[in-house]
C-alpha positions in Angstrom: 54.3 97.2 79.7 50.8 96.1 79.5 47.6 96.6 81.1 48.6 100.2 81.1 45.5 101.6 83.5 44.0 105.4 82.4 43.4 106.5 86.1 45.8 106.6 88.8 44.3 107.7 92.4 46.7 110.4 94.0 48.4 109.2 97.1 47.2 112.5 99.4 47.9 113.4 102.6 47.7 110.9 105.9 45.2 108.1 105.9 43.2 110.3 102.9 44.0 108.0 100.2 43.4 105.1 102.6 42.4 101.2 102.1 38.7 101.9 101.0 39.4 104.7 98.7 42.6 102.0 97.4 40.5 99.3 97.4 37.1 101.7 95.7 39.3 102.6 92.5 41.6 99.2 92.6 38.0 97.0 91.9 36.9 99.2 89.3 39.7 98.4 86.9 42.0 101.9 87.5 45.6 101.8 90.0 44.1 102.3 93.9 47.0 103.7 95.9 47.4 104.1 99.8 49.5 106.9 101.0 52.7 105.6 102.7 53.3 108.6 105.0 53.0 108.5 108.8 51.4 104.9 108.2 53.0 103.4 111.5 51.4 106.3 113.1 47.6 105.8 111.4 47.8 102.0 112.7 48.3 102.3 116.6 45.5 105.1 116.3 43.5 103.1 114.6 43.8 100.3 116.9 44.0 102.8 120.0 40.6 104.1 119.1 39.1 100.1 119.1 39.1 99.3 115.5 35.6 99.1 115.3 35.0 97.5 112.4 37.8 94.9 113.1 39.6 95.1 109.6 42.9 96.0 111.4 42.9 93.3 113.4 41.6 90.9 110.1 44.9 92.3 108.2 47.4 91.9 111.1 45.9 88.1 111.5 47.4 87.6 108.3 50.2 89.4 108.9 53.2 86.5 108.5 55.0 87.2 112.2 52.8 86.5 115.5 55.2 88.1 117.9 55.0 91.4 116.0 51.0 91.4 116.0 50.9 90.0 119.9 53.5 93.0 120.8 51.1 95.5 118.4 47.7 94.7 120.2 49.0 94.3 123.7 50.7 97.5 123.6 48.2 99.4 121.4 44.8 98.1 120.9 41.9 99.5 123.7 38.8 97.5 123.2 35.9 99.7 122.4 38.4 102.7 121.8 40.3 104.9 124.3 38.6 107.8 126.3 37.7 110.7 124.8 39.7 112.4 127.2 43.2 109.9 126.6 46.3 110.6 125.8 47.3 108.1 122.8 50.0 106.1 123.5 52.7 107.6 121.2 55.8 106.0 118.7 58.8 106.8 119.0 60.1 109.6 116.7 61.6 107.7 113.8 65.3 107.8 113.5 68.6 106.1 111.1 68.6 104.2 114.2 65.6 102.2 114.8 65.4 99.7 117.0 64.2 96.3 115.3 61.0 96.6 117.2 60.2 100.6 115.9 60.4 99.1 112.7 58.3 95.7 112.5 55.8 99.0 113.4 56.3 100.2 109.5 56.7 96.9 108.3 52.9 96.0 110.3 51.5 99.3 108.9 52.8 98.8 105.6 51.2 95.5 105.0 48.2 96.4 106.6 47.1 98.9 104.4 47.5 97.3 100.9 46.8 94.1 102.3 43.4 95.7 103.4 43.4 97.8 99.9 43.4 94.1 98.1 40.9 92.6 99.8 38.2 90.8 97.4 39.1 91.8 94.2 41.7 91.7 91.4 42.7 94.6 90.7 45.8 97.1 91.2 46.7 98.4 94.3 49.9 100.8 94.9 51.5 102.9 97.4 53.1 106.6 97.8 56.3 107.5 99.2 58.0 111.1 100.0 60.9 110.6 99.2 61.9 113.5 101.4 60.4 111.2 104.2 63.0 108.9 104.1 63.9 106.4 107.6 60.0 104.8 107.6 60.2 104.2 103.8 62.2 100.5 103.4 60.1 99.1 106.5 57.0 100.1 105.4 57.6 99.3 101.9 58.8 96.1 102.9 55.4 95.4 104.3 53.4 96.6 101.2 55.9 94.4 99.3 54.8 91.1 102.0 50.7 92.1 100.6 51.6 92.1 97.2 51.8 95.7 96.8 51.2 96.6 92.7 53.2 99.5 91.7 55.3 101.8 94.0 55.5 105.4 93.2 58.1 108.1 95.3 58.2 111.7 94.3 58.9 114.8 96.4 62.6 115.1 95.8 64.5 112.4 93.6 64.1 108.6 93.8 66.9 107.7 92.4 67.9 104.7 95.2 64.1 103.0 95.3 65.1 100.6 92.4 68.1 99.5 94.3 65.6 99.5 97.6 63.5 96.7 95.6 66.2 94.6 94.6 67.3 93.8 97.9 63.9 94.2 99.7 62.6 91.5 97.6 65.1 89.1 98.1 64.9 89.5 101.8 68.2 91.2 101.9 69.3 93.7 104.2 69.6 97.2 102.5 71.2 100.4 102.7 69.1 103.8 101.9 71.6 106.8 101.8 70.6 109.7 103.8 70.2 113.0 103.1 72.1 115.0 106.1 72.6 118.9 106.1 76.2 119.9 106.3 78.0 116.1 105.2 81.4 116.5 104.0 82.3 114.4 101.2 84.1 112.3 103.9 80.6 110.9 105.4 79.0 108.2 104.6 75.4 108.3 105.9 73.2 105.6 105.5 69.4 104.2 107.0 69.8 100.3 106.9 67.0 97.8 107.6 67.4 94.3 107.8 64.1 92.2 106.9 65.6 88.9 108.8 66.5 90.9 112.2 63.2 92.6 112.1 60.7 89.9 111.5 61.1 86.0 112.9 59.6 83.8 109.4 60.4 80.4 109.8 60.0 80.8 106.1 60.7 83.6 103.5 57.5 84.2 100.8 58.9 84.9 97.3 57.7 88.4 96.5 56.7 89.7 93.3 58.3 93.3 91.8 55.5 95.9 91.6 56.2 98.4 89.3 57.9 101.8 90.2 56.6 105.0 88.9 59.5 107.7 90.1 56.9 111.4 90.3 58.7 113.6 88.5 58.2 117.7 87.5 60.8 117.7 84.1 61.3 115.6 81.5 65.6 115.9 82.6 65.0 114.2 85.4 62.8 111.3 83.7 65.8 110.9 81.9 67.7 110.5 84.5 66.3 108.3 85.5 65.4 106.3 83.2 69.1 105.6 82.1 70.7 105.8 85.5 67.9 105.1 88.2 68.0 101.2 88.4 64.3 99.7 86.7 62.0 102.6 86.5 58.7 101.1 85.1 57.2 104.8 84.2 56.7 108.2 85.5 53.6 110.9 86.6 54.8 113.8 85.4 53.3 117.0 88.2 52.5 120.0 87.7 52.6 122.7 90.0 48.7 122.6 90.6 48.6 119.5 91.6 47.4 119.4 95.6 50.3 118.4 98.5 53.8 119.5 97.9 54.5 121.2 94.6 58.1 121.7 93.0 59.9 124.7 93.4 59.7 126.8 90.7 63.2 127.4 88.6 65.3 129.9 88.8 65.3 132.5 91.8 62.0 132.3 94.0 59.3 135.4 93.0 56.1 135.7 94.7 53.0 136.8 93.6 51.6 139.5 95.1 49.6 137.5 97.5 52.5 135.1 98.2 52.5 132.5 96.4 55.8 131.2 94.1 55.6 132.2 90.4 56.0 129.8 88.4 57.0 130.5 84.2 57.9 128.8 81.2 60.7 126.8 82.4 58.7 124.9 84.7 56.2 123.1 81.4 57.3 119.7 81.5 58.3 119.2 77.7 56.2 116.0 77.1 57.6 115.5 73.5 61.1 114.3 75.6 59.1 112.3 78.0 57.5 110.6 74.3 61.4 110.3 73.4 62.0 108.5 77.0 60.2 105.5 75.7 58.2 104.9 78.8 54.0 105.3 80.2 53.8 108.5 81.4 50.7 110.0 83.0 50.1 113.9 83.9 48.4 114.9 86.7 47.9 118.6 88.5 44.7 120.2 86.9 44.1 117.1 85.0 41.0 115.8 87.0 38.5 116.1 84.3 37.0 114.6 80.9 38.8 117.2 79.4 42.0 116.3 81.3 42.3 112.4 80.5 41.7 113.3 76.7 44.5 115.9 76.6 46.8 113.5 78.5 46.7 110.9 76.2 46.4 112.6 73.1 49.7 114.3 74.3 50.5 110.8 74.6 50.7 110.0 78.2 49.3 106.7 79.2 46.5 108.5 81.2 46.7 110.9 84.3 46.6 110.7 88.0 43.7 112.4 90.1 44.7 113.1 93.4 41.4 115.9 94.3 38.3 114.5 93.4 39.3 111.4 95.1 40.1 113.1 97.8 36.9 114.5 98.4 34.7 111.4 97.3 33.1 108.9 100.1 35.4 106.4 100.8 38.2 109.0 101.0 39.5 109.4 104.6 39.1 112.7 104.8 36.6 113.7 108.0 33.3 113.9 107.1 32.7 117.4 108.4 36.0 119.2 106.8 34.0 117.0 103.8 30.9 118.9 103.7 32.7 122.4 105.1 34.5 122.1 101.5 31.6 121.4 99.5 29.6 124.3 101.1 32.4 126.7 99.5 32.8 125.1 96.6 28.8 125.6 95.8 29.3 128.8 96.9 32.0 129.3 94.7 34.2 130.5 97.7 37.0 128.0 97.5 40.7 129.4 97.6 44.1 127.4 97.5 47.0 128.9 98.5 50.5 127.4 98.0 52.3 128.7 100.5 56.0 128.6 99.9 56.4 128.3 103.8 54.4 126.0 105.4 56.3 122.9 105.0 59.2 122.3 106.8 60.4 120.6 103.8 61.3 123.7 102.0 59.0 122.6 98.9 55.8 124.4 98.3 52.5 123.2 99.1 48.9 123.5 99.1 46.5 124.7 101.8 42.7 125.1 101.0 41.9 128.1 103.3 39.3 126.4 105.4 38.1 128.5 108.6 39.3 126.6 112.1 42.1 124.5 110.1 46.1 125.5 110.4 45.2 127.6 106.6 44.3 130.8 109.3 47.0 132.8 110.6 44.8 132.7 114.3 44.6 129.5 114.7 48.4 129.0 113.6 48.9 131.8 115.5 47.3 130.0 118.5 48.9 127.0 118.5 51.6 126.0 120.6 54.7 124.9 119.0 56.0 120.9 119.3 57.6 118.4 117.3 56.1 114.8 118.1 56.2 112.9 115.0 59.1 113.9 113.4 58.5 112.6 109.9 59.8 116.0 108.3 62.3 116.4 110.7 65.8 117.8 108.7 68.7 115.1 109.1 71.9 117.3 109.9 75.2 116.8 111.3 76.6 117.5 114.3 80.3 119.1 115.1 81.4 115.7 115.9 79.5 114.1 113.2 77.1 112.3 114.6 73.3 112.6 113.7 70.9 115.5 114.7 67.6 116.2 114.2 65.5 119.4 113.5 62.5 121.0 112.2 61.5 124.5 111.6 58.4 124.0 112.8 59.3 122.8 116.5 59.8 125.6 119.4 62.3 128.2 118.4 64.8 128.0 120.7 65.2 124.8 120.0 65.7 125.0 116.1 67.9 127.3 117.0 70.4 125.9 119.5 70.7 122.3 117.2 72.3 124.9 114.1 69.0 126.1 112.5 68.2 129.3 111.2 65.5 131.5 112.6 64.2 132.8 109.5 63.6 129.3 108.4 60.9 129.0 110.9 58.5 132.4 109.7 55.7 130.6 108.6 56.3 127.1 108.8 53.5 125.0 109.9 53.2 121.4 111.4 52.3 119.1 108.7 52.2 116.0 110.5 49.7 117.0 113.0 48.0 118.7 111.0 47.8 116.3 108.0 46.8 113.1 110.8 44.2 115.6 112.3 42.3 116.0 108.7 41.8 111.9 108.8 40.2 112.2 112.4 43.5 110.8 114.1 44.9 114.3 115.4 46.5 114.2 119.2 43.9 116.3 122.1 45.9 118.7 123.6 45.4 119.7 127.1 44.6 123.0 125.4 42.2 121.7 122.9 42.8 119.5 119.5 45.1 119.5 117.0 43.8 121.4 114.3 43.8 120.2 110.4 45.1 121.3 107.4 44.0 120.4 104.7 45.7 120.5 101.3 43.9 120.2 97.7 44.6 121.0 93.9 44.3 124.1 92.3 41.1 122.6 89.9 38.0 121.7 91.8 35.6 122.3 88.6 35.1 118.5 89.1 33.7 118.1 92.2 31.4 121.3 91.3 30.6 119.2 88.3 29.7 116.3 90.5 27.9 118.1 93.4 26.0 119.6 90.5 21.4 119.3 91.1 21.5 119.3 94.2 24.3 115.8 95.0 25.0 115.6 98.9 28.0 113.8 98.0 29.6 111.8 95.7 31.9 108.0 95.5 34.8 106.6 93.9 32.9 105.3 91.1 31.3 108.7 90.1 34.9 109.7 89.7 35.5 106.8 87.6 32.4 107.6 85.5 32.7 111.2 84.9 36.2 110.9 83.7 35.6 107.9 81.8 32.2 108.5 80.2 31.3 105.1 81.4 28.2 103.5 83.4 29.4 102.4 87.5 28.7 99.2 86.0 31.0 98.9 83.5 34.3 98.6 84.9 32.8 97.0 87.9 35.3 93.7 89.6 37.6 93.9 87.0 
């Protein structure tokens, strides 16, 4: 693989790794990455907030299906932005039987985010997906392909089906994604289908360029299996348990520390010797956001590093500025605490939560929030007794979850990650009882943030991060 970059920007949260950040990184010769999580809701929320700079509408103007654009603007665009007291028009929750109209929103969202990230430079842009969030992925990925995405990164699960999805979507074919269904029997076959030729009406179907696919893994065994049996894989991001967001669970029986965090041990260390033997490029992630981390990774045979937290807190990040300022204050005081919460995420994966006043990290805020599930990206798909599919989330009202066959024990400590992550970039719903509280995720290692804020600096940019990691001046990598 030629042109292997040394730095891949992490695909963090919902709209934290947005198009502005990805563009800033890619324009300096590294891989900028947009988060593909909940992009359809991000798109319609931005339209309802008025699209003040006009970027969303400009990108939609390049979308190949004008009927989809007209429908989107007519239904969701609010000139000047909706009133502070108004509730945004919701999208129907995504299911395995999503309508063509619902899927077209996801296609447009993937297109818009990647189009804007790629605008004005010749650098590389990727899109990041959570394998656990299956239903919107084919449509969102297809939109990203229409916009010319250069990399596709998938983690939080085993992304064995992604190369096959790419094969079909690149031909504009109907694709089927096998679904993870709790309680499915060996005789069951549950699949999600997406057919571009049903969802869009185009006079001609453009040739699409294949992006590089990077699987995000936490073990060399999984990497080797994907390389042998997972279709075309172009490389790996090897993510350790100190990385932000969702982490792979520890191997073996779950043991908690005195503080209630999962305990990781020697079995969770990735065998980098085996990674080298696979023969594909790999990047290390998790506490790698320092010059020392980059040098160590390359000394171990890695192409470089994936860096999340440093970029998540930079000026071009989508993080709400008031939250960012509060994180910086905590960093300067040396009072940052990142907790690996084994219960927060409905997926069952450990999830890194940065302790911050007024957010879901506080027990009082969590307890005061009414349980609800109205976005549904992290819902569990389960088999009903009659064989039909059902949807449930341990973060929804407990009575409803139990009525759907869920165990009451599974609801303990579960947080609404979907609404919390949308609130973090300022796109949260405004409820009658107040705004949705944010939830901020971060990797464990914030040394780089402290160094970039040294000498009284109030802020830093993506260019500052790259210069810090590589030791180059800002001008050295510009406009690549």
